[in-house]
N, CA, C and O of each residue as an XYZ file, in Angstrom:
376
protein
N     -25.704     11.988    -25.874
C     -24.917     11.399    -24.895
C     -23.842     10.276    -25.263
O     -24.143      9.307    -25.959
N     -22.822     10.443    -24.845
C     -21.759      9.290    -25.275
C     -21.623      8.109    -24.249
O     -21.655      8.239    -23.025
N     -21.498      7.176    -24.802
C     -21.570      5.745    -23.955
C     -20.392      5.718    -23.083
O     -20.545      5.139    -22.008
N     -19.063      6.313    -23.378
C     -18.119      6.500    -22.701
C     -17.818      7.674    -21.735
O     -16.712      7.819    -21.215
N     -18.965      8.579    -21.507
C     -19.010      9.436    -20.621
C     -18.559      9.183    -19.236
O     -17.852      9.991    -18.633
N     -18.928      8.164    -18.774
C     -18.604      7.677    -17.449
C     -17.043      6.974    -17.179
O     -16.580      6.638    -16.089
N     -16.472      6.880    -18.369
C     -15.075      6.314    -18.505
C     -14.130      7.377    -18.410
O     -12.943      7.050    -18.394
N     -14.411      8.539    -18.346
C     -13.553      9.681    -18.677
C     -12.319      9.594    -17.455
O     -11.150      9.915    -17.665
N     -12.797      9.140    -16.274
C     -11.619      8.976    -15.308
C     -10.725      8.268    -15.210
O      -9.760      8.395    -14.457
N     -11.033      7.077    -16.288
C     -10.192      5.672    -16.485
C      -9.327      6.239    -17.523
O      -9.655      7.099    -18.341
N      -7.788      5.465    -17.364
C      -6.873      5.670    -18.542
C      -6.381      4.097    -18.506
O      -6.554      3.280    -17.602
N      -5.836      3.959    -19.538
C      -5.138      2.444    -19.586
C      -3.655      2.627    -19.422
O      -3.096      3.654    -19.809
N      -3.010      1.618    -18.840
C      -1.533      1.335    -18.605
C      -0.916      0.831    -19.511
O      -1.601      0.629    -20.514
N       0.200      0.516    -19.574
C       1.180      0.041    -20.705
C       0.491     -1.543    -20.996
O       0.533     -2.038    -22.123
N      -0.090     -2.197    -19.912
C      -0.598     -3.474    -20.156
C      -2.291     -3.403    -20.856
O      -2.983     -4.418    -20.930
N      -2.659     -2.351    -21.219
C      -3.874     -2.008    -21.752
C      -5.075     -2.196    -20.616
O      -6.263     -2.173    -20.937
N      -4.665     -2.366    -19.389
C      -5.666     -2.359    -18.487
C      -6.059     -1.143    -17.903
O      -5.212     -0.256    -17.811
N      -7.104     -0.968    -17.526
C      -7.957      0.358    -17.105
C      -7.372      0.545    -15.656
O      -7.299     -0.355    -14.820
N      -6.907      2.041    -15.456
C      -6.338      2.432    -14.136
C      -7.271      3.715    -13.930
O      -7.940      4.253    -14.812
N      -7.183      4.089    -12.618
C      -8.006      5.013    -12.266
C      -6.880      6.276    -12.497
O      -5.746      6.213    -12.023
N      -7.370      7.426    -13.294
C      -6.404      8.481    -13.311
C      -5.955      9.321    -12.168
O      -4.909      9.970    -12.202
N      -6.749      9.294    -11.179
C      -6.598      9.729     -9.747
C      -5.604      9.287     -9.255
O      -4.931     10.129     -8.660
N      -5.172      8.136     -9.260
C      -4.327      7.198     -8.789
C      -2.782      7.598     -9.412
O      -2.448      6.963    -10.412
N      -1.927      8.503     -8.937
C      -0.847      8.808     -9.611
C       0.276      7.419     -9.494
O       0.779      7.168    -10.589
N       0.599      6.776     -8.705
C       1.307      5.636     -8.557
C       0.962      4.644     -8.151
O       0.824      4.492     -6.937
N       0.692      3.571     -9.110
C       0.297      2.312     -8.976
C       1.197      1.614     -8.209
O       2.388      1.918     -8.290
N       0.825      0.700     -7.453
C       1.865     -0.247     -6.684
C       2.899     -0.893     -7.406
O       3.905     -1.279     -6.811
N       2.705     -1.105     -9.055
C       3.664     -1.606     -9.728
C       5.171     -0.738     -9.996
O       6.264     -1.066    -10.457
N       4.633      0.448     -9.483
C       5.582      1.618     -9.793
C       6.517      1.777     -8.404
O       7.520      2.488     -8.470
N       6.205      1.169     -7.273
C       6.539      1.366     -6.006
C       7.885      0.328     -5.786
O       7.867     -0.795     -6.289
N       8.965      0.776     -5.048
C       9.900     -0.163     -4.883
C       9.724     -1.692     -4.242
O       9.004     -1.859     -3.257
N      10.346     -2.657     -4.794
C      10.271     -4.075     -4.243
C       9.870     -4.267     -2.725
O       9.048     -5.082     -2.306
N      10.549     -3.430     -2.036
C      10.200     -3.602     -0.242
C       8.856     -3.107     -0.267
O       8.062     -3.894      0.247
N       8.411     -2.167     -0.657
C       7.159     -1.644     -0.722
C       5.994     -2.778     -1.045
O       5.084     -3.140     -0.299
N       6.274     -3.185     -2.264
C       5.339     -4.296     -2.688
C       5.297     -5.469     -1.858
O       4.296     -6.185     -1.813
N       6.391     -5.705     -1.168
C       6.358     -7.106     -0.352
C       5.688     -6.705      0.947
O       4.978     -7.483      1.583
N       5.953     -5.415      1.326
C       5.067     -5.057      2.577
C       3.486     -5.240      2.636
O       2.710     -5.788      3.418
N       3.352     -4.426      1.280
C       2.026     -4.484      0.889
C       1.463     -5.885      0.846
O       0.390     -6.116      1.404
N       2.163     -6.877      0.182
C       1.543     -8.471      0.081
C       1.433     -8.806      1.532
O       0.403     -9.334      1.951
N       2.532     -8.503      2.400
C       2.393     -9.164      3.687
C       1.119     -8.792      4.536
O       0.491     -9.600      5.220
N       0.814     -7.394      4.386
C      -0.241     -6.821      5.026
C      -1.466     -7.231      4.310
O      -2.460     -7.190      5.035
N      -1.692     -7.632      3.044
C      -2.837     -8.259      2.289
C      -3.129     -9.506      2.831
O      -4.302     -9.750      3.112
N      -2.087    -10.505      3.064
C      -2.086    -11.904      3.610
C      -2.522    -12.012      4.996
O      -3.403    -12.778      5.385
N      -1.843    -11.185      5.734
C      -1.683    -11.303      7.236
C      -2.854    -10.364      7.788
O      -3.534    -10.776      8.729
N      -3.077     -9.240      7.280
C      -3.837     -8.207      7.916
C      -3.318     -7.335      8.652
O      -2.139     -7.211      8.319
N      -3.623     -6.559      9.613
C      -3.275     -5.507     10.379
C      -1.916     -6.094     11.427
O      -2.079     -6.900     12.343
N      -0.726     -5.540     11.078
C       0.399     -5.775     11.692
C       1.267     -4.620     12.022
O       1.372     -3.621     11.311
N       1.979     -4.850     13.318
C       3.021     -3.619     13.667
C       4.210     -3.725     12.559
O       4.245     -4.516     11.616
N       5.190     -2.722     12.905
C       6.253     -2.540     12.007
C       7.164     -3.682     12.555
O       7.913     -4.185     11.717
N       7.208     -4.071     13.562
C       8.104     -5.573     14.186
C       7.615     -6.690     13.430
O       8.297     -7.411     12.702
N       6.212     -6.795     13.685
C       5.663     -8.075     12.945
C       5.932     -8.039     11.396
O       6.291     -9.044     10.782
N       5.737     -6.839     10.818
C       6.015     -7.047      9.235
C       7.431     -7.278      9.024
O       7.715     -7.858      7.976
N       8.408     -6.940      9.818
C      10.016     -7.105      9.586
C      10.113     -8.616      9.782
O      10.804     -9.334      9.058
N       9.405     -9.038     10.767
C       9.724    -10.598     10.993
C       8.811    -11.362      9.927
O       9.285    -12.432      9.544
N       7.734    -11.036      9.454
C       7.229    -11.912      8.621
C       8.105    -11.846      7.401
O       8.757    -12.825      7.040
N       8.123    -10.680      6.755
C       8.778    -10.428      5.292
C      10.339    -10.532      5.508
O      11.027    -10.411      4.494
N      10.846    -10.699      6.468
C      12.316    -11.022      6.762
C      12.975     -9.621      6.301
O      14.180     -9.661      6.051
N      12.383     -8.530      6.181
C      13.261     -7.403      5.928
C      13.956     -6.827      7.041
O      13.867     -7.506      8.064
N      14.735     -5.593      7.155
C      15.345     -5.049      8.213
C      14.166     -3.905      8.724
O      13.316     -3.344      8.033
N      14.378     -3.803      9.877
C      13.309     -2.678     10.351
C      13.416     -1.144      9.413
O      12.435     -0.609      8.896
N      14.722     -0.651      9.350
C      14.652      0.280      8.329
C      14.166      0.174      6.994
O      13.987      1.192      6.326
N      13.924     -1.014      6.523
C      13.699     -1.155      5.142
C      11.971     -0.903      5.374
O      11.246     -0.156      4.717
N      11.670     -1.611      6.301
C      10.077     -1.522      6.597
C       9.600     -0.381      6.780
O       8.550     -0.064      6.221
N      10.334      0.559      7.681
C      10.003      1.847      7.892
C       9.880      2.476      6.502
O       8.825      3.000      6.144
N      10.888      2.426      5.776
C      10.889      3.218      4.445
C      10.059      2.618      3.571
O       9.811      3.378      2.635
N       9.470      1.465      3.474
C       8.331      0.977      2.720
C       7.205      1.331      3.119
O       6.378      1.453      2.216
N       6.751      1.607      4.447
C       5.630      1.739      4.902
C       5.580      3.414      4.532
O       4.638      3.950      3.949
N       6.618      3.999      4.933
C       6.211      5.931      4.378
C       5.890      5.890      3.006
O       5.053      6.702      2.611
N       6.416      5.064      2.162
C       6.163      5.037      0.740
C       4.697      4.673      0.434
O       4.002      5.223     -0.421
N       4.345      3.728      1.205
C       2.912      3.203      1.111
C       1.860      4.239      1.473
O       0.915      4.561      0.753
N       2.177      4.780      2.831
C       1.494      5.918      3.457
C       1.448      7.127      2.405
O       0.352      7.599      2.103
N       2.413      7.538      1.949
C       2.458      8.348      1.312
C       1.849      8.317     -0.049
O       1.788      9.378     -0.670
N       1.442      7.337     -0.524
C       0.485      7.028     -1.790
C      -0.888      6.480     -1.301
O      -1.654      5.867     -2.045
N      -1.129      6.739     -0.036
C      -2.627      6.423      0.797
C      -3.047      5.093      0.260
O      -4.213      4.814     -0.022
N      -1.689      4.024      0.098
C      -2.159      2.682      0.113
C      -2.079      1.577      1.322
O      -2.239      0.363      1.188
N      -1.762      2.366      2.667
C      -1.425      1.977      3.776
C      -2.252      2.968      4.563
O      -2.486      4.066      4.058
N      -2.759      2.629      5.887
C      -3.180      3.514      6.841
C      -2.635      3.170      8.334
O      -2.372      1.978      8.495
N      -2.472      3.825      9.193
C      -2.004      3.435     10.456
C      -2.570      3.881     11.524
O      -2.957      5.050     11.498
N      -2.779      3.048     12.792
C      -3.419      3.718     13.912
C      -2.514      3.242     14.995
O      -1.701      2.327     14.862
N      -2.706      3.889     16.007
C      -2.011      3.212     17.504
C      -2.564      2.116     17.834
O      -3.772      1.912     17.711
N      -1.673      1.229     18.325
C      -1.962     -0.023     18.493
C      -2.796      0.006     20.125
O      -2.259      0.725     20.967
N      -3.761     -0.574     20.440
C      -4.425     -0.969     21.583
C      -3.666     -1.530     22.652
O      -3.612     -1.125     23.813
N      -3.109     -2.462     22.160
C      -2.147     -3.336     23.276
C      -0.961     -2.588     23.586
O      -0.523     -2.803     24.716
N      -0.242     -1.658     22.788
C       0.773     -1.030     23.136
C       0.844      0.344     22.459
O       1.166      0.368     21.271
N       0.546      1.615     23.168
C       0.304      2.812     22.482
C       1.542      3.161     21.796
O       1.490      3.869     20.791
N       2.811      2.664     22.313
C       4.099      3.160     21.633
C       4.169      2.729     20.270
O       5.112      3.245     19.669
N       3.413      1.885     19.542
C       3.318      1.273     18.544
C       2.070      1.854     17.572
O       1.092      2.464     18.002
N       2.312      1.545     16.264
C       1.268      1.602     15.429
C       0.852      0.366     14.642
O       1.678     -0.473     14.285
N      -0.419      0.279     14.387
C      -0.553     -0.950     13.727
C      -1.139     -0.361     12.166
O      -1.983      0.501     11.918
N      -0.236     -1.293     11.184
C      -0.638     -0.926      9.920
C      -1.537     -1.846      8.970
O      -1.474     -3.074      8.906
N      -2.264     -1.126      8.347
C      -3.381     -1.891      7.200
C      -3.440     -1.424      6.048
O      -3.166     -0.230      5.922
N      -3.796     -2.175      4.912
C      -4.443     -1.640      3.670
C      -5.321     -0.823      3.580
O      -6.380     -1.349      3.920
N      -5.448      0.220      3.293
C      -6.430      1.360      3.147
C      -7.274      1.173      2.153
O      -6.772      1.369      1.046
N      -8.780      0.749      2.169
C      -9.545      0.196      1.499
C     -10.074      1.340      0.610
O     -10.929      1.112     -0.246
């Protein structure tokens, strides 16, 4: 048996850090707006698009674009807001 048998799914990135081979696009490869939105959600928790735009000082269109990128990479999840069903709450997908 190989001692590295369980590490077969891990690869190393340019910095030599281990990354999951199943994760095709790490956060570092996303646009700056996506990184900022991710960090806002990381620090503030679940928020609506409007709240993210206010907190990040990005325009609403940029926030929508960033959230779309983050959702397509399965880094962020959304669900309907209980306070207002017309809005969605976004959170980091663990």
